[in-house]
C-alpha positions as CSV (number, residue, x, y, z in Angstrom):
1,M,89.0,24.2,-114.8
2,N,90.4,21.0,-116.6
3,S,88.3,18.1,-118.4
4,S,88.7,15.7,-115.8
5,K,87.7,18.1,-112.8
6,R,84.9,19.2,-115.0
7,L,83.8,15.6,-115.6
8,A,84.3,14.7,-112.3
9,S,82.0,17.2,-111.1
10,T,79.3,16.9,-113.8
11,S,79.1,13.4,-112.6
12,T,78.9,14.4,-109.1
13,L,75.7,16.9,-109.7
14,L,74.0,13.3,-111.7
15,L,74.6,11.3,-109.2
16,V,72.9,14.0,-106.9
17,A,70.1,14.2,-109.2
18,I,69.3,10.9,-109.5
19,L,69.4,10.2,-105.3
20,C,67.2,13.0,-105.1
21,A,65.1,11.4,-108.2
22,S,64.8,8.3,-106.3
23,L,63.9,9.7,-102.8
24,H,61.0,11.5,-104.9
25,A,59.8,8.4,-106.1
26,E,59.9,6.5,-102.9
27,D,57.8,9.4,-101.2
28,R,55.3,9.6,-104.0
29,R,52.3,7.5,-103.2
30,I,51.0,4.8,-105.4
31,D,47.1,3.8,-105.4
32,P,47.3,0.3,-104.3
33,T,45.2,-2.2,-107.1
34,F,43.0,-3.5,-104.0
35,L,41.7,-2.2,-100.6
36,Y,41.2,-4.2,-97.3
37,R,39.0,-3.5,-94.5
38,D,38.4,-5.4,-90.9
39,T,34.4,-4.5,-90.3
40,S,35.1,-5.5,-86.6
41,T,37.5,-2.8,-86.1
42,A,36.8,-0.3,-88.4
43,A,35.7,3.1,-86.7
44,E,32.4,4.6,-86.7
45,K,32.6,8.3,-88.5
46,P,30.1,10.8,-88.8
47,S,28.0,11.0,-92.1
48,D,24.5,12.4,-93.3
49,I,22.7,9.1,-92.2
50,T,24.1,9.7,-88.8
51,T,22.0,10.3,-85.7
52,A,22.2,9.6,-82.2
53,T,21.1,5.9,-82.7
54,C,22.2,5.6,-86.2
55,H,26.2,5.0,-86.4
56,Y,27.7,4.5,-89.8
57,K,31.3,2.6,-90.3
58,P,32.7,3.8,-94.0
59,L,34.4,1.0,-95.5
60,F,35.0,2.2,-98.9
61,G,34.4,5.2,-100.9
62,K,32.7,8.2,-99.1
63,G,33.8,8.5,-95.5
64,D,37.2,6.2,-95.8
65,S,40.7,7.6,-96.6
66,D,41.3,6.0,-99.9
67,T,39.0,7.8,-101.8
68,S,40.8,8.2,-104.8
69,V,41.2,4.4,-105.2
70,V,37.3,4.2,-105.4
71,V,36.0,5.5,-108.7
72,G,32.5,4.5,-109.2
73,V,31.4,3.3,-106.0
74,A,30.1,5.9,-104.1
75,R,30.0,4.4,-100.9
76,Y,30.2,0.8,-98.9
77,G,29.7,0.7,-95.5
78,E,28.1,-0.8,-92.3
79,V,25.5,0.9,-90.6
80,V,24.1,-0.1,-86.9
81,I,20.5,1.1,-86.1
82,D,20.2,1.2,-82.2
83,P,16.6,-0.5,-80.7
84,N,14.0,1.8,-81.3
85,G,16.4,4.3,-83.1
86,A,16.2,5.7,-86.9
87,C,18.7,7.1,-89.7
88,A,18.2,10.7,-90.8
89,T,16.5,10.6,-94.1
90,V,18.5,11.0,-97.4
91,Q,18.1,11.7,-101.5
92,Y,20.8,11.6,-103.7
93,P,20.1,12.6,-107.2
94,E,23.0,11.0,-108.7
95,E,23.2,7.7,-107.0
96,D,21.7,4.5,-106.9
97,Q,21.9,2.4,-103.5
98,V,21.1,-1.4,-102.2
99,Y,20.5,-2.2,-98.6
100,V,21.3,-5.6,-97.6
101,V,20.4,-6.6,-94.0
102,L,22.9,-9.0,-92.7
103,N,21.0,-9.0,-89.0
104,G,17.9,-8.0,-87.4
105,N,14.8,-6.6,-88.1
106,G,13.5,-3.0,-89.1
107,F,12.0,-1.0,-91.6
108,A,13.2,1.5,-94.6
109,K,11.3,3.9,-95.4
110,Y,10.9,4.5,-99.4
111,A,9.5,7.6,-100.4
112,N,6.1,7.6,-98.5
113,E,6.3,3.7,-97.9
114,D,7.6,1.9,-94.8
115,V,9.1,-1.4,-96.2
116,P,9.6,-4.0,-93.5
117,L,13.0,-5.9,-93.1
118,K,14.3,-8.8,-92.1
119,T,17.7,-10.8,-92.1
120,E,18.9,-11.4,-95.7
121,D,16.6,-9.0,-97.1
122,Y,17.8,-6.7,-99.5
123,L,16.4,-3.6,-101.2
124,Y,17.0,-1.5,-104.3
125,M,17.2,2.1,-103.7
126,P,17.0,4.5,-107.2
127,S,18.5,8.0,-106.9
128,T,16.0,10.5,-106.1
129,I,13.8,8.6,-104.2
130,P,13.7,10.0,-100.3
131,H,14.8,7.1,-97.8
132,A,15.8,6.1,-94.2
133,L,16.3,3.1,-92.2
134,S,14.5,2.8,-88.7
135,N,14.3,-0.1,-85.9
136,K,11.6,-0.8,-83.9
137,S,12.5,-3.8,-82.4
138,A,14.8,-4.9,-79.2
139,V,17.6,-5.6,-80.8
140,P,20.3,-3.7,-83.1
141,L,19.7,-3.8,-87.0
142,L,22.6,-4.4,-89.0
143,V,22.8,-3.3,-92.5
144,V,25.3,-3.0,-95.2
145,I,24.9,0.0,-97.7
146,M,26.3,0.3,-101.1
147,G,26.3,3.5,-103.4
148,F,27.1,3.7,-107.1
149,K,27.7,6.9,-108.8
150,T,25.1,7.3,-111.8
151,K,26.4,10.5,-113.1
152,G,26.6,10.4,-117.0
153,F,24.3,7.3,-116.9
154,E,21.2,7.2,-118.6
155,K,18.5,8.4,-116.2
156,T,15.3,6.1,-115.8
157,Q,11.9,6.1,-114.0
158,P,11.9,4.6,-110.4
159,P,9.9,1.3,-110.2
160,A,6.4,1.8,-109.1
161,H,6.9,-0.3,-106.1
162,P,9.9,-1.3,-104.1
163,L,12.4,-3.7,-105.3
164,K,12.8,-6.2,-102.6
165,A,14.0,-9.6,-102.1
166,N,15.7,-12.4,-99.9
167,I,18.7,-13.8,-100.1
168,E,17.7,-17.4,-99.2
169,D,15.0,-17.2,-101.3
170,V,17.2,-17.2,-104.3
171,P,17.9,-20.6,-105.5
172,T,21.8,-21.6,-105.7
173,A,23.5,-22.1,-109.3
174,L,26.4,-23.0,-110.9
175,V,28.2,-20.1,-113.0
176,N,29.8,-21.1,-116.3
177,G,33.7,-20.6,-116.2
178,H,33.6,-21.3,-112.7
179,P,34.2,-24.3,-110.4
180,D,31.1,-26.6,-109.3
181,S,32.5,-26.3,-105.7
182,T,31.2,-22.6,-105.6
183,R,27.3,-22.3,-105.5
184,Y,26.1,-18.5,-106.4
185,R,23.1,-16.9,-105.4
186,L,22.3,-14.4,-108.4
187,L,20.3,-11.8,-106.4
188,M,20.5,-8.5,-108.5
189,G,21.8,-7.7,-112.2
190,D,21.7,-4.8,-114.7
191,A,18.3,-3.5,-115.8
192,D,18.9,-6.0,-118.7
193,S,19.5,-9.1,-116.8
194,K,18.0,-12.4,-117.4
195,R,19.3,-14.6,-114.9
196,D,19.4,-12.7,-111.9
197,R,16.2,-12.5,-109.1
198,M,16.3,-8.5,-109.6
199,A,16.9,-6.6,-112.6
200,A,17.5,-3.4,-111.6
201,G,20.8,-2.0,-111.5
202,R,22.2,1.0,-113.9
203,V,25.9,1.1,-112.2
204,L,25.5,-2.2,-110.5
205,T,26.2,-5.1,-112.6
206,S,26.0,-7.8,-110.2
207,L,25.1,-8.2,-106.7
208,F,25.4,-12.4,-105.7
209,L,26.6,-14.3,-102.8
210,M,28.9,-17.1,-103.1
211,E,28.7,-20.2,-101.1
212,I,32.0,-22.2,-101.3
213,A,32.5,-25.7,-100.3
214,P,35.4,-26.7,-97.6
215,G,38.7,-26.4,-99.7
216,G,36.7,-24.7,-102.6
217,T,37.4,-21.8,-104.9
218,N,35.7,-19.4,-107.6
219,S,38.9,-19.8,-109.4
220,P,41.1,-16.3,-109.3
221,H,40.3,-14.1,-112.1
222,H,40.0,-10.3,-113.0
223,H,37.3,-8.2,-114.6
224,E,38.5,-5.4,-117.2
225,R,35.7,-3.0,-116.9
226,E,34.2,-3.5,-113.3
227,E,34.7,-2.7,-109.4
228,E,34.2,-5.4,-107.1
229,I,33.7,-5.9,-103.6
230,Y,33.8,-9.0,-101.4
231,L,32.3,-9.2,-97.9
232,V,33.1,-12.3,-96.1
233,L,30.2,-13.4,-93.9
234,Q,30.7,-16.6,-92.8
235,G,33.9,-18.5,-93.0
236,H,37.5,-18.7,-93.4
237,G,40.3,-18.8,-96.1
238,V,42.7,-17.1,-98.0
239,M,41.9,-14.2,-100.0
240,V,43.1,-13.9,-103.5
241,A,43.7,-10.1,-104.5
242,G,46.4,-8.6,-106.9
243,G,49.8,-10.4,-108.1
244,G,52.9,-9.8,-109.6
245,M,54.9,-9.7,-112.7
246,D,55.8,-13.4,-112.1
247,G,52.2,-14.3,-112.3
248,I,51.5,-15.1,-108.6
249,A,48.5,-14.4,-107.1
250,G,49.1,-12.2,-103.6
251,R,47.2,-14.6,-101.1
252,H,45.7,-13.0,-97.8
253,P,44.2,-14.9,-94.5
254,A,40.7,-14.2,-94.5
255,K,38.1,-14.5,-91.7
256,A,34.1,-13.4,-91.2
257,G,34.0,-9.5,-91.5
258,D,36.6,-8.9,-94.2
259,A,36.1,-6.9,-97.1
260,Y,38.0,-6.2,-99.7
261,F,37.7,-3.7,-102.7
262,F,39.3,-4.5,-106.2
263,R,39.9,-2.1,-108.7
264,L,39.1,-2.7,-112.3
265,N,41.5,-5.5,-113.8
266,A,43.0,-6.6,-110.4
267,T,42.8,-10.5,-109.6
268,V,40.2,-11.5,-107.2
269,G,39.5,-14.8,-106.2
270,Y,38.6,-17.1,-102.7
271,Y,39.8,-20.2,-101.3
272,S,37.5,-21.9,-98.9
273,A,39.7,-23.3,-95.9
274,P,39.6,-27.4,-96.0
275,D,37.3,-27.4,-93.0
276,V,34.8,-24.6,-93.4
277,K,31.9,-23.7,-95.8
278,S,32.4,-19.8,-96.7
279,R,29.8,-17.3,-97.6
280,I,30.9,-14.2,-99.5
281,L,28.6,-11.4,-100.7
282,C,30.0,-9.9,-103.5
283,V,28.9,-6.9,-105.8
284,R,30.1,-5.6,-109.1
285,S,29.6,-2.1,-110.8
286,W,30.7,-0.3,-113.7
287,Y,34.1,1.5,-114.0
288,P,33.2,5.1,-115.1
289,G,33.6,4.7,-119.2
290,M,34.2,1.3,-119.2
291,V,30.5,0.3,-119.7
292,Q,29.6,-2.2,-122.5
293,R,26.3,-2.8,-122.9
294,G,24.8,-6.7,-123.2
295,M,28.2,-8.0,-121.8
296,E,28.0,-11.0,-119.9
297,H,28.8,-10.7,-116.2
C-alpha cells in the first residue's frame, strides 16, 4: 500500500472514531443543575408510609426517578391522608424530617405523643423517633414531607418535646442582601441559629417562607454548599433556574404547585408577576461533605 492510500485509510479510521465518540457523547446522560415537578400532575407511588388511606407523591429524592441528582435530601413529597385515614408508622435511624401542613387538620404521632396539626403548622421529626400522620376530620389532610440524610453528622439527643410552630405566627422580616420587595418568615434554622423561630436542623440549614410583592424578586443567587427546594404556594411569575456561560439566567414560567430542586451552586431566584403577590416555601440543606460551621444562611 503506498503512502497516499495509507494516509487516506488512516484518515477514514480517525473520522469513524470521532463520529462514534460523538454519538456516544450524545447518548450519555448528564445530571441537570435543577429539577422541576408539577405537584398537580405528579403521580402517586407506593412508599413506606402508604396505606389504603395514605397517598404519597414523591417529588425529589426517594421514590423519584432522578435520585442521582438529589444527594443530601433523602426525600421531598406530598402526602394526602383521606378523612378518617392514617399513614403507616415509620422510624429512620439516619434521616431527620420536617412536616409542613398545607391544608387540613390532623395529628402526628411523635413517639408516644399525638401532636395536633392544622393548616400551616410545621413540625420537626428527628431521626430515631417513630412517627406517623393521621386524619380524624371530614376533609383530606395535605402535608409536605421533607427528609434529610444524617449519616456522617454528629448524633444529637431528640428534643424533650415535639418542636412545632405555625407559619403565620412567625413575623416577616427583611434579609440582608435581598431586595425589600421580599419578606421572609424564618421558620427553622440549624441547631445554632439565633434568628429563626426554631433552631433544630442538623442537615437542614434554613426553612423559610418568602412573600414576594407584585413585580418583586429575591434576586437570583446561588449557594456553594447547599441544596435548595422551592415550592410555589400562591401566585405566579418567573422561576430562575440555572444559566449559561453567557451569564444569562434560565427563566421558566412558574405557577402555584410548581416545585424546583436546585443543586449546589445552581442559580436560583424568583420574580413575581406584576399583578400578584407570591408565597414560596423554601428549604436549604447541606450538601454532604460541604458543611461549614457558623456560616450565615
